[in-house]
C-alpha positions in Angstrom: 148.2 147.0 53.6 149.6 144.7 56.4 147.2 142.2 58.2 145.7 142.9 61.4 147.9 140.5 63.4 151.1 142.4 61.7 149.5 145.8 62.6 148.8 144.7 66.4 152.4 143.2 66.5 154.0 146.4 65.2 152.2 148.6 67.4 153.2 146.5 70.6 156.8 146.6 69.5 156.7 150.2 68.4 155.1 151.1 71.8 157.8 149.6 73.8 160.5 151.0 71.5 159.1 154.4 71.6 158.4 154.3 75.3 162.0 153.1 76.0 163.5 155.9 73.8 161.5 158.6 75.4 161.9 157.5 78.7 165.7 157.3 78.4 166.3 160.4 76.6 163.9 162.7 78.0 163.4 161.4 81.6 166.5 159.6 82.5 169.3 161.2 80.5 169.4 164.5 82.1 170.2 163.3 85.4 173.4 161.5 84.3 176.8 162.7 83.2 178.0 162.9 79.6 180.3 159.6 79.9 177.1 157.5 81.1 174.7 159.2 78.4 177.0 158.5 75.4 178.2 155.1 76.5 174.9 153.6 77.8 173.3 153.6 74.4 175.6 150.8 73.6 173.6 148.8 75.9 170.7 148.5 73.6 172.4 145.6 71.9 171.6 143.2 74.9 168.5 141.7 73.6 170.0 141.3 70.1 172.8 139.2 72.0 170.2 137.2 73.7 168.6 136.5 70.5 171.7 135.2 69.1 172.5 132.8 71.9 168.7 131.4 71.7 169.3 131.1 67.8 172.6 129.3 68.2 171.3 126.8 70.8 168.4 126.1 68.8 170.3 125.4 65.5 171.6 122.2 64.5 174.7 123.6 63.3 178.2 123.7 65.0 178.0 126.8 67.4 181.2 128.6 66.6 180.4 132.0 68.0 177.8 131.5 70.8 180.3 132.5 73.4 180.8 135.9 72.0 177.0 136.9 72.6 177.2 135.2 75.9 180.1 137.5 76.9 178.3 140.3 75.4 175.4 139.7 77.7 177.7 139.5 80.6 179.4 142.7 79.9 176.5 144.5 79.5 174.8 143.4 82.7 178.1 144.2 84.5 177.8 147.6 83.1 174.5 147.9 84.3 175.5 146.6 88.1 178.5 149.1 88.1 176.3 151.7 86.8 173.7 151.2 89.8 176.6 151.0 92.2 178.1 154.3 90.8 174.9 156.2 91.3 173.3 154.6 94.3 176.5 153.8 96.6 178.9 157.0 95.7 176.3 159.6 94.7 173.0 158.5 96.5 170.9 159.3 93.4 167.1 158.5 93.0 166.9 154.7 92.2 163.8 155.6 90.1 165.8 157.2 87.4 168.4 154.5 87.2 165.7 151.9 86.8 164.1 153.9 84.1 167.3 154.2 82.1 167.9 150.5 82.2 164.3 149.8 81.4 164.5 152.3 78.6 167.5 150.5 77.0 166.0 147.1 77.2 162.7 148.3 75.5 164.7 149.9 72.8 166.8 146.7 72.2 163.5 145.1 70.9 163.8 147.6 67.8 165.7 144.9 66.0 163.6 141.8 66.7 163.0 141.3 63.1 166.7 140.6 62.6 166.2 137.2 64.2 162.6 136.3 64.0 163.3 134.2 61.0 165.9 132.1 62.8 163.3 130.7 65.1 160.8 127.8 64.3 157.8 130.0 64.7 155.2 130.4 61.9 153.6 133.3 63.6 156.8 135.3 63.6 157.8 134.2 60.0 154.2 135.1 58.7 154.5 138.6 60.2 157.9 139.1 59.0 156.9 138.2 55.4 153.8 140.5 55.8 156.1 143.4 56.9 158.5 143.0 53.6 155.5 143.1 51.5 154.1 146.2 52.9 157.0 148.1 54.3 156.1 151.6 53.7 152.8 151.2 55.5 154.5 149.5 58.3 157.0 152.5 58.7 154.2 154.9 58.5 152.6 153.3 61.4 155.9 153.2 63.3 156.6 156.8 63.0 153.0 157.7 63.9 153.0 155.4 66.9 156.5 156.9 68.0 155.4 160.5 67.8 152.3 159.7 69.8 154.1 157.9 72.6 156.9 160.4 72.8 154.3 163.3 73.1 152.6 161.3 75.8 155.8 161.0 77.8 156.5 164.6 77.5 153.0 165.5 78.6 153.2 163.0 81.6 156.8 164.3 82.5 155.9 167.9 82.6 152.8 167.1 84.6 154.6 165.1 87.3 157.5 167.6 87.4 155.2 170.5 87.7 157.2 172.4 85.1 155.1 175.1 82.9 154.0 174.2 79.4 155.9 177.4 78.3 159.1 175.4 78.7 157.6 172.7 76.5 156.7 175.2 74.1 160.3 176.8 74.1 161.9 173.1 73.8 159.6 172.3 71.0 160.4 175.5 69.2 164.1 174.8 69.3 165.3 171.3 70.5 162.2 169.1 69.1 162.7 170.9 65.6 166.1 170.4 65.5 166.0 166.8 66.4 163.3 166.1 63.7 165.9 167.5 61.0 168.6 165.6 62.5 166.6 162.4 62.6 165.6 162.9 59.0 169.1 163.9 57.9 170.8 161.0 59.8 168.3 158.4 58.4 168.9 159.5 55.0 172.7 159.7 55.5 172.7 156.3 57.2 170.8 154.9 54.1 173.0 156.5 51.5 176.0 155.3 53.5 174.9 151.6 53.5 174.0 151.7 49.9 177.6 153.0 49.1 179.1 150.5 51.4 177.2 147.5 49.8 178.3 148.7 46.4 181.9 149.1 47.0 184.0 146.0 47.1 186.9 147.7 48.6 185.0 148.6 51.8 182.8 145.2 52.3 182.7 144.3 55.9 185.3 147.2 56.9 182.8 149.9 56.8 181.6 148.6 60.1 184.7 149.4 61.9 184.2 153.3 62.1 180.7 152.2 63.8 182.5 150.6 66.7 184.4 153.6 67.6 181.7 156.2 66.9 180.5 156.5 70.4 184.4 156.5 71.7 185.1 159.4 69.3 182.1 161.3 70.2 182.8 160.9 73.8 186.3 162.3 73.4 185.0 165.4 71.6 182.5 166.1 74.4 185.5 165.6 77.0 187.9 167.7 74.9 187.4 170.7 77.1 189.4 169.1 79.6 192.2 169.2 77.4 191.6 172.4 75.5 190.7 174.2 78.7 187.5 176.0 77.6 186.4 178.4 80.3 183.6 176.1 81.6 182.7 178.3 84.4 181.6 181.0 81.9 179.2 178.7 79.9 176.7 177.4 82.7 173.9 176.8 80.4 173.1 177.1 76.5 171.2 180.3 75.7 168.6 180.0 72.9 170.0 183.1 71.0 170.1 182.9 67.3 172.8 185.6 67.2 175.2 183.3 68.7 178.1 182.2 66.4 178.3 178.6 65.4 181.6 178.5 67.1 180.3 179.9 70.4 177.3 177.3 70.3 179.8 174.5 70.0 181.8 176.0 73.0 178.7 175.9 74.9 177.5 172.5 74.0 180.8 171.3 75.0 180.8 173.2 78.1 177.4 172.0 79.2 178.4 168.6 78.6 181.5 168.5 80.4 179.7 170.4 83.3 177.6 167.4 84.0 180.7 165.3 84.7 182.8 167.9 86.7 179.8 168.6 89.0 179.6 164.8 90.0 180.4 164.0 93.7 183.0 161.3 92.4 184.8 163.9 90.4 184.7 166.8 92.9 185.8 164.7 95.8 188.0 162.4 93.7 186.4 159.2 94.6 188.6 156.5 93.0 186.0 153.8 93.5 183.5 155.9 91.7 185.4 156.8 89.0 186.6 153.2 88.4 182.9 152.3 88.2 182.0 155.1 85.7 184.9 153.9 83.4 184.5 150.2 83.7 180.6 150.4 83.0 181.4 152.7 79.9 183.9 150.1 78.6 181.6 147.1 79.3 178.9 148.5 77.3 181.1 149.3 74.5 182.5 145.7 74.5 179.0 144.3 74.7 178.1 146.1 71.6 181.3 144.9 69.7 181.0 141.4 70.9 177.1 141.1 70.0 177.9 142.2 66.5 181.1 140.1 65.9 179.1 137.9 63.5 179.1 140.9 60.7 182.9 139.9 60.2 181.9 136.4 59.1 179.3 137.5 56.6 180.6 136.6 53.1 179.4 139.8 51.2 179.5 139.9 47.6 181.2 142.4 45.4 177.7 144.1 44.8 175.3 143.4 47.7 171.9 144.4 47.8 171.1 146.5 50.9 167.7 144.8 51.4 169.5 141.4 51.7 172.3 142.9 54.2 170.0 145.1 56.1 166.7 144.7 57.8 164.9 148.1 58.2 165.1 151.0 56.1 164.7 153.7 59.0 167.6 154.4 61.4 167.4 155.9 64.9 168.7 159.6 65.1 169.9 158.8 68.8 171.3 155.3 68.1 173.0 156.0 64.5 175.9 153.3 65.0 173.9 150.9 66.9 171.2 151.0 64.3 173.8 150.4 61.7 175.4 147.4 63.3 172.5 145.7 64.8 170.3 146.4 61.7 172.7 144.0 59.8 171.1 140.6 59.0 172.2 138.0 61.4 170.4 135.4 59.0 173.0 135.8 55.9 175.5 133.9 57.9 173.1 131.1 58.6 172.1 130.8 55.0 175.7 130.6 54.0 176.5 127.9 56.3 173.6 125.8 55.3 174.6 126.1 51.6 178.4 125.1 52.9 177.3 122.2 55.0 
């Protein structure tokens, strides 16, 4: 079992991460369009970029890549600014929802703190990291239970504040929540298998990260495909929870509902060029922020057969942040160890 200080630290971090993820996905995202919802997930790399800059500044070695995480921070912050301008200036949306979305992404970015803890000259953090490594299974159980409780609390508070009936929560739980639990389990297992295969195959080495960079772009292209395929969006106003529907119809309904969030926005209906530019630039800046904050991966000297625990920190992956989890979960410390040996 982990020590008390480790349990306390894990609880504090997991509460922040779970609160941020729940607020972002349950409270904030339903008010935004599909482009914003897909690309804002890339902004969870902001604290990872900050930790890289701090670690490089504290290191005694040459700072070769310090400008890349600095640019990452700048791009993500610019994405936030354009996001705020887009919804407050051109849409006159509620600033509370926008603030909650930004707050949620920053809290979620705390999820990968362990990746950079050993780079700082802190006996407290190093001790916690070692203790977590010795009791990883117990820590995972504590993390899972904490996230379940926090997510349930956020749902309860949200239903109470919005005045929706608990019947809607029951309906969502019977359909969406159970499906999300299955997706989380399968995605975590698949990601674990994927990184194991990637570490064992010399032909892939670092190149297995390339699909992760374009995952959100591909997902966004799939959701925007009705604009090209010309699905009858007006006929699919919502997704009915009818099990008799075929899988093809469910896909059409999902795509139609997703594209509807974009087509009903004022900047699209009235073709406000400034608003569309802000929307596109914010999405691009968030994606560039993720790419620049994980460029260090390409400088890792991965062996022909690499141990996954030496390359990746956590064993669990977030269902809502799959590609971000794979990228940000890659150890930053490996590059420092190799440099130390070289110098």
